[in-house]
C-alpha positions in Angstrom: 8.7 -101.4 52.9 12.6 -102.6 51.3 15.4 -101.0 51.4 16.2 -99.4 47.9 19.9 -100.0 47.7 22.8 -99.6 44.8 22.9 -103.6 44.5 19.1 -103.4 45.0 18.6 -100.7 42.1 21.2 -103.1 39.9 18.8 -105.9 40.4 16.5 -104.7 39.3 18.0 -103.2 35.7 18.9 -106.7 35.5 15.3 -108.0 36.1 14.3 -105.3 33.5 16.8 -106.8 30.8 15.6 -110.6 31.8 11.9 -109.5 31.7 12.7 -108.4 27.9 14.9 -110.8 26.9 13.1 -114.0 28.4 16.5 -115.9 29.1 19.2 -116.0 32.1 21.8 -116.6 29.3 20.5 -114.1 27.0 20.7 -111.5 29.5 23.9 -112.5 30.6 25.5 -111.9 27.2 23.7 -108.5 26.9 24.9 -107.2 30.2 28.6 -108.7 29.9 27.8 -111.1 33.4 27.7 -114.8 34.0 24.1 -116.4 34.0 24.9 -117.9 37.5 24.8 -113.8 38.5 21.7 -113.3 36.8 20.4 -116.0 38.7 21.8 -114.9 42.0 20.4 -110.9 41.2 17.0 -113.0 40.3 16.9 -114.7 43.8 18.1 -111.2 45.9 15.7 -109.2 44.1 12.2 -111.7 45.3 13.6 -112.4 48.5 13.9 -108.8 48.9 10.7 -108.1 47.6 8.7 -111.3 49.1 7.1 -111.8 45.9 8.2 -114.2 43.1 9.0 -112.9 39.7 9.6 -115.6 37.9 7.9 -119.4 37.7 10.5 -121.6 36.5 9.8 -124.8 34.2 12.3 -126.7 32.6 14.8 -124.4 32.1 12.4 -121.9 31.2 11.4 -118.6 32.8 7.9 -117.6 33.0 7.1 -113.7 34.3 4.3 -113.9 36.9 1.8 -111.1 36.8 3.7 -109.4 39.6 7.0 -109.3 37.3 4.6 -107.2 35.0 3.4 -104.8 36.8 7.5 -104.4 38.6 8.1 -104.3 34.8 5.6 -101.4 34.2 7.0 -99.3 37.6 10.0 -99.3 36.5 9.3 -98.1 32.8 7.9 -95.4 34.9 10.7 -94.5 36.7 12.8 -94.9 33.9 10.7 -92.3 32.1 10.4 -90.3 35.2 14.4 -89.7 35.3 14.7 -89.0 31.9 12.3 -86.2 32.3 14.4 -84.9 36.0 17.8 -85.3 32.9 15.8 -82.9 30.6 15.0 -80.8 33.4 18.5 -80.4 35.0 20.0 -79.6 31.2 16.7 -76.9 30.8 17.8 -75.5 34.5 21.2 -75.3 33.8 20.6 -73.4 30.1 17.5 -70.8 31.1 17.2 -71.4 34.8 13.8 -73.0 34.0 12.3 -76.5 32.9 8.8 -74.8 32.4 7.7 -71.7 30.7 4.1 -70.3 30.8 3.1 -67.5 28.6 0.3 -65.7 27.9 -0.5 -63.5 24.9 -2.5 -61.5 23.6 -4.7 -62.3 20.1 -2.6 -59.5 17.9 0.7 -61.3 19.2 -0.5 -64.7 19.2 -0.9 -65.7 15.3 2.9 -65.3 14.4 5.1 -63.4 16.4 4.7 -65.1 20.0 4.9 -68.3 18.5 8.2 -67.3 16.5 9.6 -66.3 19.7 8.6 -69.7 21.3 10.3 -71.8 18.4 13.6 -69.6 18.9 13.6 -70.5 22.3 13.3 -74.2 21.9 16.1 -74.2 18.9 18.1 -72.8 21.7 17.2 -75.4 24.6 14.9 -78.7 23.1 14.6 -79.3 27.0 12.5 -76.3 28.0 8.8 -77.1 28.3 6.6 -74.0 26.9 2.8 -73.8 27.6 1.3 -70.9 25.3 -2.3 -69.2 26.8 -4.0 -66.8 24.1 -6.3 -64.2 26.1 -6.7 -60.4 26.1 -4.8 -57.7 27.9 -6.3 -57.8 30.9 -6.4 -61.2 31.4 -3.0 -61.7 30.7 -2.0 -59.7 33.7 -4.4 -61.4 35.9 -2.7 -64.7 34.9 0.9 -63.3 35.3 -0.5 -61.9 38.8 -2.2 -65.2 40.1 1.3 -67.0 38.7 -1.1 -69.3 36.1 1.8 -67.8 33.7 5.2 -66.5 34.1 5.7 -63.7 31.5 3.2 -62.0 29.5 2.9 -60.3 26.3 0.6 -57.6 26.4 -0.8 -54.3 24.7 0.3 -51.3 26.7 -0.4 -48.8 29.0 -0.7 -52.3 31.8 -2.5 -51.7 34.4 -1.2 -53.8 37.3 1.0 -52.1 40.0 2.0 -55.7 41.0 3.8 -55.8 38.0 7.2 -55.3 36.3 6.7 -54.0 32.5 8.8 -53.3 29.9 8.3 -51.9 26.4 9.2 -53.8 23.2 7.5 -52.1 20.3 5.7 -48.6 19.4 4.5 -48.9 15.9 1.6 -47.1 14.0 -1.5 -48.6 12.4 -1.7 -49.5 9.0 -4.7 -49.8 6.8 -6.0 -52.7 5.1 -7.9 -52.5 1.8 -9.3 -55.5 -0.6 -7.3 -54.7 -3.8 -11.1 -54.7 -5.2 -11.9 -51.3 -3.4 -10.4 -48.4 -5.3 -8.6 -47.1 -2.0 -6.4 -49.8 -2.8 -4.4 -47.3 -5.1 -3.5 -45.0 -3.0 -0.3 -45.1 -0.7 -1.8 -43.4 2.5 -5.3 -43.7 3.2 -6.7 -40.7 5.2 -9.7 -41.3 8.1 -12.0 -38.8 6.0 -11.4 -41.3 2.9 -13.3 -43.8 4.9 -16.6 -42.2 4.4 -19.0 -44.5 3.3 -16.9 -47.2 3.6 -18.0 -51.0 5.9 -15.1 -50.9 8.8 -14.3 -54.3 10.2 -13.1 -53.6 13.6 -12.2 -55.8 16.9 -15.0 -56.6 19.1 -13.7 -55.2 22.2 -15.6 -55.4 25.6 -16.5 -51.2 24.9 -17.4 -50.3 21.6 -16.5 -47.0 22.4 -12.9 -47.6 23.5 -12.5 -48.4 19.8 -9.6 -45.8 18.5 -10.7 -46.2 15.0 -14.4 -45.3 15.8 -13.6 -42.4 17.9 -11.3 -41.1 15.3 -14.1 -41.2 12.6 -16.3 -39.3 14.9 -14.2 -37.0 15.8 -13.4 -36.1 12.2 -17.4 -36.3 11.3 -17.0 -39.1 8.7 -19.9 -41.5 8.5 -19.3 -45.0 7.4 -21.6 -47.4 5.7 -21.5 -49.9 8.0 -19.4 -51.8 10.6 -18.4 -55.4 11.2 -17.2 -56.3 14.5 -15.2 -59.5 15.0 -12.1 -61.3 16.8 -8.6 -60.1 15.7 -8.0 -63.2 14.2 -10.7 -63.2 11.9 -10.2 -59.7 10.7 -7.5 -60.2 7.6 -9.8 -62.8 6.9 -12.7 -60.8 6.7 -11.2 -57.7 4.7 -9.8 -60.6 2.2 -13.1 -61.8 1.7 -13.9 -58.3 0.9 -16.0 -57.5 3.6 -14.9 -54.3 3.9 -11.7 -52.2 5.7 -9.6 -52.5 8.9 -7.1 -50.7 10.4 -5.0 -52.9 13.1 -1.3 -53.0 14.2 1.2 -54.1 11.7 2.3 -57.2 13.4 -1.0 -58.5 13.1 -1.1 -58.0 9.5 2.2 -59.3 9.0 1.4 -62.3 10.5 -1.9 -63.3 8.7 -1.9 -61.6 5.4 -0.8 -63.7 2.5 -0.3 -62.7 -1.5 -3.0 -64.6 -1.9 -5.3 -63.1 -0.1 -5.1 -60.0 -2.2 -5.2 -57.4 0.2 -3.2 -54.0 0.3 -1.1 -53.0 3.2 -1.0 -49.3 3.3 -0.2 -46.3 5.8 -3.0 -44.7 7.8 -3.6 -41.4 8.7 -4.2 -39.4 11.4 -1.8 -42.2 13.4 -3.0 -44.8 15.2 -0.3 -46.0 17.8 0.3 -49.2 19.3 2.5 -50.4 22.0 3.4 -54.1 22.9 5.2 -54.9 26.3 6.3 -57.8 28.8 4.9 -58.0 31.7 6.5 -60.6 35.1 6.6 -60.9 38.8 9.7 -59.4 40.4 11.2 -62.9 40.8 11.3 -63.2 37.3 13.5 -60.2 36.6 16.8 -61.7 36.4 15.6 -64.9 35.0 17.8 -66.3 31.7 14.9 -67.0 29.9 12.7 -63.3 30.0 16.4 -61.8 28.9 16.4 -64.3 26.0 12.7 -63.7 24.7 13.6 -59.7 24.9 16.3 -59.9 22.9 15.0 -62.3 20.4 12.3 -60.3 20.5 14.0 -57.0 19.5 16.1 -59.3 17.1 12.6 -60.6 15.3 11.4 -57.0 15.5 14.3 -55.6 13.5 14.8 -58.4 11.0 11.2 -60.3 10.7 8.8 -57.2 10.2 9.0 -54.4 7.7 7.1 -51.9 10.8 7.9 -48.1 11.3 8.4 -48.8 14.5 10.8 -47.8 17.7 11.9 -50.4 19.5 12.7 -49.5 22.9 16.4 -50.3 24.2 
């Protein structure tokens, strides 16, 4: 393999320009060197590589197939160098050039994407991936290093991860405007009698806090529709039924055109959300940025009756 030196790198740069321009005279003008300098650089490169890069016909240079291959390799090399430059800038700013986030569905429709936007506004050179999964799967992903930072529903179940609480807040009740309950300021669980409920499709229906509350108060409902968190607000907007969900998801998904009221609900059902990460991320700049940005977003961007952890 030919030895790579500063001179050979300069020769490759000259070759790239020559390949693109198509003439030694044009390359010389563009690079600010003599035409004989271009010719010498090309001859030395061909000798060093042991291949002919151009055919010389009547003062014309015709690129060989080997020249095309070399040019493509140089472009790939330049792309890698540019990617490396971006990585270095990201490392300098946040200590990482790549961030893999896993988040629960309830925070993935607006809250976490806003955090990603804030991060990239601060440093455009960070590469981010975002996966949506259950709270349990988020913890598994972070444990196994398939994700770096996770957003979960608390409490955490993994003893191997560091956990921080971001927010504790009470559930809200989503009622279609056509429903008489939409005239209330607060919906009591007893008022759900004979109402159709839209609930999240939990792995076990017995773990749904709303159904547990309805059962505990002896309230007989008309029926229930189980759905993914991402479709609950749409079902309510289409007057399928009433939902009791966390206010972040409600704020992120509902628009005035949906004609759905967001009302207080009693007795309260609390939701707690937090961050999980491995030990090596404890002092990470990007973790600190996300933590601070999340608390700022919660304080400024959501009208929640909430307790934000210090």
